[in-house]
N, C-alpha and C positions, 0 to 999 in steps of 0.2 A: 570620599569617606575620610580623607585626611583632615578635613575641617570639622569633623564631628566633635562637639563640645561636651559630650557625655563624660563625666569624670571617671566613670567605670572604664570607658575605652581608653582614656588618656593614661590611666594607671597601668593597664596590662594589655592593651590592644595591639601592640607592635611586637613582632618577633625580632630576633637578632638580625635577620636579613632585611628588616624593614617592611615585611609583608604581613598583613593582618590575616590570620588563618581562622579565627573564630569570631562569630557575631552572635550577640544575644538576640532573642526574638524581638526585642524592642528596637533593634537597630536597623533591620533591613526593610525591604518592601518588595512588592510583586514584580518590579522591574529588574531585580537583581538575580534572575534565574540562572544566568551564566555562572555567577559566583556562588549563590546559595542553593542552586537546584530549585526545581519547581516546588517541592514540598516545603523547604525552608523559606523560600521567598513568600509563599502564600501563608505560612504560619505567621511570619512577620507582619504581613499585610492584615491578617485578621486581628493580630495583637494591636496594631495601629488603629483598627476600627473599633476597638474596645470590646471585642467579642471574647467570650470565656475560653481562652487558650491556656492550657497548663504551661507554666514557665519552662524555659529551656534555652538551648543555644545550638547554633549550626556551625559545623566544621566545613570549610569551603571546598569547592571542587579543585581549587589550586593546591590545597594540601593533598588531595587524592592524587593529582597528577605528579607531584613530587614523589609521593610514596610509590606509585606505579613505575615511575622512571628509574628511581634509585633503589627500590626495595626497602627503603627506610622512611619513616615519617620525618617531616621537617624538624630541624633541631629545636625550634622554639615551640613546637606544637604542644608538647606535654605541659609546659609551663602555662601556655594560654588556656588549655583545657582545665588545668588545675585552678587557675584564677576564676574562670567562669563557673566551675563547679563550686568553688567557695562562695561565690555570689549567689548561686542557686540555693545552696544549703542555708545561707543566711536568710534568704527570702522565705524559704519553706519552713525554717525553724527546726530542721532536722538534718542529720548527716547521712551520706550515702551508706546504706547497709548497716547502720548502727544497730546494736543488739536490741535495745529496748523500744525504739520508735523509728524504724528505718525509712530513709528516703529511698525510693526505688525509681529507676529511670528506664525508658526505652531507648534503644539505639536503632535508628531507622535510616535506610537509604533514601536518596532523593535526587535523582538526576534532573537535568534541565528539561528533558522530555519524558513524559510519563512512560514507564516501562513496567506495567502492572505485574507483580509477582516475579520479576526477572532477577531482582537483587534482594539482598538479605535484610532481615529485621530480627531483633532480639528484644523481647519484653521482659519486664520484672527483674532487670539487673539490679543487684544489691542484696538479693536473697541468699542466705546461707543456712547452715544447720543452726546457727545462733539467731540470726535475724528473723527467721521464719517464726520463731516463738514470739518475738516482739511484735511482728505483724499480726499474728493471731490475737495477741492481747490488745493491741491498738484497735483492731477492727471488731473485736468481740466475736470473732467468727473463725474457729479453728479450721473448718473445712476450706474456707476461702484461702487462708494462708497456705495450706498444703497444696491446694489446687494451683495456686500461683507458682509455688516452688517447682512442682512437677513440670509445669509449662516452661519455666526457665531452663531446667535441665534438658528437656526435650528439644527446645529451640536452639539452645547453646550447643548441645551435643551435635546436632545435625549441621547447624550453620557455621559454627566456629571451629569445632573439632573434627568435622567431616565424618561423623558416625552415620551409618545407614539409617535414615528416618523410619524405615519399615520395622526396625527392631523395636523402636519405641511404640509404634502403632500396634505391633503384635502384642507387646506387653500390656498396653492399655486395653486392647480387646480381650485379652486373657483375664484381666482384672474384672471387666464387666461381665464376662461369662461366669467367672467364679461367684460373682455376686448375683448372677441371674438378672442383670439389668441390661438395657439396650443403649442408653445414652450416658455420657460421662457425668452429667449433673446428678445422677442417681448414686454415684459413688460417695461414700461418707469419708470423714476425716481419717479414720483408721485405715480405710482402703487406700487413700491417697498417700498416707505415710509409707505404707508398704510399697506403693508404686514408686515413690521417690527413692527408696532403698534399691529397688530393682533398676531404676534408671541410672543411678550412680554406679551400679555394678556394670551396666552396659557401657557406660563411658569409660570406666577403668579398663575393661576388657578390650574394647574396640579402639580407644584413643591412646591407650598405654599410659594414662595419667589420671589422677583424681579430678573430679569436678572442682574447679577453683573456688575456694572459700573467701578469697579476698575480693571485695566489691570493686576496687579500682582495677584489679587484674581482669575481672570480668568485663568491665567497661572498655579497657584498652584493647583487649583481644577482640571484642565485638566491633569496635571501630575499625580495626585492621581487617576483620572479616568482611565488613561492608565495602571497604576499599577494594578488597580482593574480588568481591562478587561482581565488580564492573567487568572483569575479564573472564567470567565463567562462560562455558560453551553456550548455555542457554541465553545469556545476556548478549553475547556476540551474534548469535543467530537471530535474536529478536531485532537487534539494531540493523543487521543486513536486511531483514524483511521490511522494516519500517524506514530504511534509509536514514538512520540516525548516525551522525559521525562517531567514529570510534575514539576520538581524542578528547572528548568533553570531560570525562571523569564524573564521579558522583559526589555530592555533598553527603554529610552525615548529620542527622538531627538527634540530639540528646534531649529528651523531653521527660519532665517529671511524670510519673505514672499516675493515671486515674483508673479506677477499677470498675469494670462492668460485670465482674463475676462475684459481687458481694451479696447476691441474693435476688429475689424477685423484684425488688425496687431498683435494681441496677440492670444494665444491659448495654449493648453496643449495636451500632447500625450504620448503614450507608444510605444516603438520601440523594436524590436528584431534583433539581428545581423544575425540570420537565422530564417527560418520559424519554430516556435515551434511545428507545427502540422506535418510537413513533414521532416524537417531538411534541406531543400534545401536553398541554398544561394540566397540572393536577398534583396529587400527592403520590410520589413514586419512590420506592426504596425498600429496604429490608431491615427488620429489627429482630434481635435475638436477646431474650432475657437471660440474665445470669451468665454472661459470656464475655470473652475478650475479642478484640477486633479480628484476629486471625480466624476465629471460628466462622465469621460471616463470609469473608472472601475465600476461604478454603472450601466452603460448601459442605463441610462435614456434618453439620446439623442444619436441617431445613428451617428457614426463617419464617416469620410472619410478615405480612405486608406492613409497610410503614404506617398506613392509615390506622392499623390496630393500636399504635402507640397512643392515640387519642383516648382510647378506652383504658389502656394500661396505666398511663401517666399523663393526664391532661395538661398539667402545668408545664412539663418538659416539652410536650408536643406543641403547645402554643408558642413557647419560646423558640423552638426549632423552626417552626413555620415563619416566624418573624425574621429570624437570622437568615433563612433561605432567601427570603425576599430581599433582604439587605444585600446579600452576596450577589444575587443575580443582577440587581440594579447597579451594583458597584462594578462587577466584571462585565456587565452587559452581555451575558452569555449563559448558556446552560452550565450550572456548577454541580460538581460531584463532591459530596461532603461525607466525611467520616466523623462520627461522634460517639461519645460514651456518656452514659448516665450512671453516676456513682451515688447511690442512695438518694435518688431524686434530684441530684444536681447535674445539669447539662454541661458537658465540655466539648469543645470543637478540636478535633485532632488533625484535620486536614481539609483543605478545599483545593480544587483545581478545575479548570475548564474541562468539562466531562467529555469523554469519548462518546460518540453517538453513531447510529446507523446512517446510511446515506440518505434515506428518506427523511429521517429526523433532522439532518443537517439542513436540507433545503427548507423544510417547514419552519424550523426555528429561525433561520436567517430572515425569512419574509415576515414572521411574527414580530421579530425585534425591530424591523423597519416600521411595521405598522404601529408598534408601541412607541416609536420615536426614540428608541434607545440607540440605534445605529442608523447610518445612512446607506444608500445603495452601494457605494464604493466599499464600505466596511463589510456589507453583506456578502460581497463577492469574495472577500478573503475568508469567509466562514465555510465555503463549499469548495469542491475541487472536481477536476475531470474524472479522477478515479471513482469518486462517489457517483457521479452522473453515469459512468459506464456500468456500475453495479445496478443502478436503477433500470438499465436497459436490458438486463438479463431476463430470461423467461420466468414465469411463475407456474405453479401447479394449476391444472385445469379443474375448476370447481365442479364441473359437470361429469367428470370421469368417475367410473366405478372404482371405488377404493376399498381397502381393508384397513381401517384405522384400528390401531392396537394400543394407543396411548396418547396422552397429551401432557405436555410440560409447560414451562414458561417460555414464551416467545422472546428469546434473548437477543437474537440478531437475524434479520430477515433474509429470505432467499428460498429457493427451491432446490434442495440438494438430494441427489440420488447416488447410491453407491453400495458396494459390498461392505457388510458389517465387519469391522476389525476391533480388537479389544486392547491393543497396546500400540504405543507410538512406533516401535520398531517395525511392526507388521504394516502399519499405515504407510511408512516411508518406503519399505521394500515393495509392496504391491503397487504403490503409486508410480514408482520408478519403472515398473514393468508395464505401465500403461493402464492399470486398473483404477477406476474411480472408487473411492472408499469413504465410508462414514465411520469416524472414530467414536466408539461408544465406551464410556467410562462411568464409574460411580460418580467421581468428580475428577476434574483435571488438576494438575499442579504444574509448576514451571518446567518440570522435566518432560512434560508432554508436548512442549512447544513444536519440536520438529514434526511430530505426528499431526498436530493441529494444522500446521502449514501445508502438509501433504494432502490432508483430507478435503473432501468436498464440503463436509459439514461435521459438526460436533454434537453429540447427544449425551447428556448425563442424567443420571437418576437422582442426583442431589444438587443442591445449590439453587440460587435465584439469579435475578438480573444483575446482581453485584458480585457474583462468584467469579473465580479466576477464569473459568471457561467463557462466561458471558462477556467479561470485560475485554479479554484478549481477542475473542472472536469479533466483537464489534470493531476493535481497532484494526483488524486485518480485513474486515469486510467478508468474513466467513459466516455461513449459515450456522445457527446454533439454537438448540432447544435444551433447556436446563430443567432440573428438578422434576423429571417425569417419574414420580414416586412409584407408580404402579408397575413400572418395569423393573424387574429384578436382574441386575447386572452381575454376572459372575465372571470376573476377568481371568481367574485362574483356570476355569474350565472353558473359557472363550465362548461364552454363550449368554443369551439374554432371554429370560422367561417373561412372556407377556400375559395379561389377564386372559383366563381361559385355559392356561397351561401350555399354549404353543411356545415352542422353543426356537429362537433365532440363533442358528449356529454361525460361526465365523465363515464368511463367504456368501451368506444369504443376502439378497438385495433388500435394502430398506430405503424409505424416502422420508425426509423430515422437512417440515414447513416452518421456517424461522419467523414467519409473520403471524402464524396462528398457534404455534407450539404443537401442532399435530404430528403424530408419528404413524407411518403406514408400512405395511408389509409390501414388498415388491416395488416395481417401478411405476410411479404415477406420471402420466403424460403432462407435458407443460404447454403453456400458451404464451403468446407474446406479452411483454410487459406493457402496462398502460402508457408508460412514458414513450415507448417506441410507437405505440398506436397514435399518441399525440403528435410525434414528429412526422408520422406518415399521414397525418391529417384525418385519422379515423376517430379521434377522441378530442373533445374540447373541454376546457376547464368547467367544473361543475361543483356539486355540493357533497357527494358521497366521499368516502375515504380515499378511493383511488383517484377521483377527480381532484380532491384537495391536494394530493401530491402533484398531480399534473399542473394544477394552478401554480404551485410553488415553483416547479421547474420552469414553467412558462415565464413567470416573472423574473426569475434569475437569468434566464437566457436573454430576456429583453434588457435587463441591466447590463449584461455582458456585451450585447451588440451595440448598446449606446456608448460604452466605454472603449471598446477595442479599436486599435489602429490596424492591426493585421487583418487582411481579408482571408477568407477560408475557401479553398477550392477542393474539388474532388479528384481522386484517381478513378477514372471511369473509362471503359473501353467500348461501351455500347449504349444505345438509347435507353434501355431499361435501367441500367445503373445510373445514367445521367439524370433521368427523371426522379429516381429515388433520392439521389444526392441533392437535387434541387429542393425536394420536399424537406430534406433535413437541413436546408439553409445554405447550400453551397452557392458560392458567388462565381461559379465558372468551373471549368475542368483544368486542373493543373498538370495532368498526365493522362493522355490516351495512348496506350501501348498498342501500336498497330500490329505487332506480331500476333496478338490474340485474334486478329481478324483473318489470319492466314491458316487457321486450323480448321478442323471439321471437314466439310465437303470441298474446301478449297485446297486441301493438302495435295491433291493430284496436280493442280496447276503449279504449286510451289515445287513439287518434285520435278516436274517438267522443266521448270526454270533452272533448277540445280543441275539437272542432267544435260542441259542444252550444250551441244558441241559447237554450234555455229551461231553467228549473230542473228540469223533469221529465226532459228528455233527459240532463241532467247527473247526476241521481240514478239514472237507469237505468244509466248507464255505471259509476258508483261501485258500484252494487249488483252488477254483473257482476264487478267487480274484487275485491270484499270476500272471497268464499270462496276465491279463488285466493291472495290475500295471507295469509289465515288459515292455509291449508295450508302455505304457505312457512314461516310462523313455527312451526307445530306441529313440522315436521321439524327446524327449527333448534333449538328448545327440547329436542327429544328427543336430538339429537346432543350438545348441551351441557348435559345434565341436571345440575343442581346447581351450575352455574357461571353467572356473569353474562353476559348477552347484551345489548349496547348496539345498539339499532336506530335508525338515523338516518332520519327522515322525508324525503320526497322533496326532493332538493336541486337538481338541474340545471335549466336553462331548458327550458321545454316544447318549444321548437322541436327539441330533440335527439331527440324521439320522432317527429318528422315526417320525410318524405322530403327529400332534398337539393333545394334550391330550383332548381338548374340542371336536375337530372334530372326534376323535376316539371314545370318549364316546358316541356321538350322533349316530355314525354308529353302535356301539354295541347295544345301546338301541333300535334303529329301527329294527335291525336284530332280537332281542329278541321278540319285539312286533309282528313281522311278522312271528315268529317261523322259521326264515331262518337260515341256517348254518352260524356260525360266530366264529368257533374255532380259526382261525388264528387271527382275529381281537381282540378276547378276550385275546389271548396270548400277542399280541402287547400291549394291554391296560395294562395288568399286568406288562409287561416290562417297559412301560412308568412310571407307578407308582413306580416300583422298582428303576428305575434310577433317579426319580425326586429328585432334590436337591434345597435347599433354595437359595443357591448362587452357581450356576453351574460353574461360571468362577473361583471359588476358590475350586472346588470339584474334582471329578474323571475325570481328563483330563491330557493331556501331558504325561510325563514320567510315571505317575501313571497308565495310561491305559496299557502301555507296561509291567508294573510290575505285574498287577493283571489279565490281559487277556493273558494267555499263547499263544505264537505263533504269536501274532499280529505284534509286531515290527520285529520279525525275518522274517516273511513273507515279510515285506516291504524291509528289508535289503537284502534279497535274490533276490527280484525283481530288486533292484538297481544293485547288483553285477552281476546278469545274463545279465542285459541290457548292463552294461559296457563291459562285456566279449564279447557279441555279436557285439558291435560296434568295439571293438578291432579286432575281427576276420574279420570285414569288412574294416579294415585299417583306422578306425576312431580314434579320440583322445578324449575319454571321460574323464572328470575330475570331478568326483563326490565327493561331500562332504556331509556326513550324519550328520544331526543336530537333537539332542535330545531336545525336548521342555520341558519347565517348570521345569527344574532341580533346586532343592533347596539345595541339599547336594551332596557332591562328591560320597557318597555311591550309590546313585541312578544311577549316570552316570557309575560308575564302573561295576555295575551288567549288565546294558544294553550293555555296551561296550564289556564285556566278551562274551556275547551271540553273538553280532554282529561280533566280530573277528572270532569266530568259523564258522559262516555261510560264511563269506568272504573267509576264508581258504578253506572251502569245495568247493565253486564255483571255486576258483583258481585251486584247484587240478583237478576238473572235466573238466575245460576248457583249462587248460594249460596256462592261461593268468596271468600276474602280474598286479593286478588292482590298487594298491596304493590308496585305498579309505581312505580319512581322516575322522575322527569322532570328532565332537565338540558339542557344546551346545548353546542354547539360554540363555542369561542372562536377565531374565524378572521378577525376584523376588528380593526384597531387600536382602533376605538372600544369594541368589546366588552372588549378587554384593559384599556383605560383606565378603563372604568366597571364593572369586574368586581365591585367591592364592592356596587354597586346590583343587578347582575344576579344575584348570589348570593342575594339575598332571595327570588328565585323559582326558583332552580335547586338541585337536590340534588347535582348533579355538573357538573363542567366536563370537556370533552375538547378539548384543543387541536388544531385542524386546521391543522397547521403548513405544509401545502402552500399553502392559500389565504392564511394569515397571511404567509407569505414573499412571495407575489405582491403582496399589498396593502401590505405595509410597504415593499417595494422599488419598487413600481410596475412590476413585470415581468409580462408575459403569458408564462408558462412555455413554452407550445407555440411561441411565436414567438422568444423571445430566446435559448433554448439553441442553436438552429441558426444564429442570426444573428451575435451578438457575444460569446457566452460564451467561445469559444476565444481571442479577442483579450484579453478581460479576464483570463483565466488566464495567458496568455503575458506580459502586462504586469504581473502580480503584483497586480492590483486584487483578484482573488479568489485565495486559496490553494487553495480548493476551491469547487465550485458550492454556493450557499446552499440549493439544493434537495436536495443530497446530504447535507451536514452542516449542522446548524443554525447560523445566524448569531448567535453568542452576544451580540455587542454590540448588535445591532438587534432582531431577532425574539426572541432569547433574553431580552433585557431586558424585553420586553412579557410574555413567559411568566412570568418571575419576578415582575413587578409584579402581574399578574392573580392568580397563585397566592396571593400574600401578601394582597392585598386581599380575595379571595374567602373565604379562611379567617378573616380578621378579622371578616367578617360572619357566616359560618357555619363554626364550627370543625371540624365533621365533614364538610365539603365533600370529596367524592371527586374526585381530580384525575388525569387521564390524558392521553395523547397518542395520536392515531390517524393522523397524517400519516406519510409515508414515513420521516421521521426516526426513527420508533419502532424501526426495525430497523437504524439506522446506529450503529456502535460508538461513535464519539466523541459523538454526540448522546445516546446512552443515558446516558453519564457525566454529561452536563449535566442531564438530567431527574432523575437520582438526586440531584445536588447541590441542585436547587431544591425537592426534596421532593415530587415527583409520586408517586402511588400505583402507577401501572402505565404501561407502554408497550404499544402495539398495532401489529402489523406483519403482513406477508404470512406465510402459513404457513411458507414455505421459510426465512424469516429468523428464525423463533422461536428456534431453537437459538443463533443468533448473539446475539440480544437477551438470552437467559438467561445466556449466558456473560459478556457484557459487564456485565450487571447485577451479577453476582457480583464481577467485577473492580472495578466502581465502588465496591461496598461495601468491598472490601479496601483500595482506594486511599484512600477517605475515612477509614477507621479508622486507616490509617497516618498521614494528615495530622493527625487528631485527637491521635494519640499524640505526634507530633512537636511 
């Protein structure tokens, strides 16, 4: 930007510190979102495209960061703002807030990432007791001028001076009641004058000061308020929810006002170039005559469909359609547009790449490929694993007997069932107690965010697809039905009255369908998603709406599979799970937990093994377990024929196979009191006491069991080898990998490996088969990661057990800490997300990277994978791609998510390499 030859910039574009803090809309572009925020960058882009954007300027995110860090604005900011304001006034031919013909401006937030409704906006800045008269004369409309003034005092009072917004709302409702009207447009100029007087008294009483009459003071205070709104509780909560960094700051956009509240030939609206709920092409959006923009997004007045604008104002409608096409072709994506019509003249106030539902994301990505606007690689960046997971959730059973009580606008799809609650606090409280809730409001506002996060779904009686509830719900993937006008919501009495007079009290169960907009009493049964049916092989791409979505998912998965380097395996312990995983696209099993095979009807054999006092008793128990284990593996190898199957030898502490100590103690005590035989229970109780550990996850488990219980691991290795030999004899292609758990030193692995090699050789000699079984280990202890170069001398593969590695790196017992203090850590920003959900790149990730590098330095052909729950987490998959692992392994249901994200990771890394 230092090379910009614009004389306007050369004159006043630099601050004392040599940093430029203010940019005119003519200076920026859409690629400067870090500096100008999304709104400012896109306003500049539309200006560059020659679209009708009201003149204005943007204060950068750098200015915000200085302000937030120091508590003061940058020293040069005031002068830069003054210079840009002078230029704006010269261009508009009027002064800010001048008495006879005032220039009015809006002050609006604009962070890099869209945060709808989370930060502050103030419209109509420049109005005062004097300039309101000039505005009325200029516009020839006294009502319009006083309506604009009351809006300024209301927004400024709440946003800048911290006055409770309900006080203004109550005063407005009282004014309408006194006039016996239902909407604010029916209030006349005299009514609005009285309302302005009332509003100013509220400000004086609540804020302890008069409403400022100086236009520049209004603007400066509003700019500071926007900066401050970056750190409001609701903004921080939204950023945590959406994983937006906290150090970005917000830009501030100062824009000359255009007015949609000048009468029936004026209005404001929001438009989408495609339906954000379905992805279908068409005319989508909301329009509101004689209104300002906040009226639409707040949902306080019900809008008309955008298509109605063609009837209301054909000229503006045609121009808007042309602009929408221009923007979509320019951004090559769904665009979300805010516009105002001032007495028949169309103005563009904002555009951004629009938030959309999961289904819309997949449909739009494939549509844009077909239109030649983007390629397959770009299409993969337009969808993500979280969206795919949403599409795999169940939906309502259309054949079920239901009691439909209303229908609103299908704002964000899904099938949500829960108890009705009518405020955010209750939603959070009940949700934390394990209840599923539906948050019901007349309309939501940013203060409802925590309740929206806690709820299964959101239902409002006002608003449309562009209301606060709809936009935020789509961004979070929450089910939402808006604008269900026939439902009478009474938040004060905590009830909702439905047609016919039935009353839904707080705590009553309701169901909402975000795909159809239907609202039901009671719990509606659900059925599997068509996307899951597709992965299961029960549905194939077709022509109707559900199959159209399946077709889009099918194509995106094909794109991802062609692009990805990472292979995707499954965590599966039996043939049924293995077969399902294979249908979902698994390329093998990355973790078979053999301890799951020891439960059920085999528990008695395991108890006998634990209770064995002699070598003979121990061998008899192992002999009984051997054929059962062998059959398990035969079925597993058959299910995954031709694909690798990694089998982890017994890992958990032995006490997990014994009865609960309290339950057993009661049984022994009762037997003794009744003088009944209880020798076996007594032996079990003694064994439980003997095996009791203060911290069993760091005790006798994993490889340690194999070393101190003779024959345990060799029995399992023999079962694996014999099962492989049997499959070979049946012309199968078993590809077994034996994994030793919890290794901390190479000596442990060497001892177990030596015994395993002997057993395998014996089975090969007896069967005549060459088995080629590989032996490796889990890296799940910090010491194993730090000595990975040594361990690789005895291991043919590593599989990172990131669940245990996270526990041991952080010193957390997962079962204890998630319920005790994780919520506090998330709220305080210590965690952006739980390290058990997404890998901790700096700590755990550093060890994974270190171990992978050291292991391959020792053994270049070392196979590397991960089998913790992070293997199915989208963000973690990208990390594992970056550090060069060969595969990830996850639960069968998450395999499609991992496949998609592996493709996206490959595309992203290729883009980085290219750059």
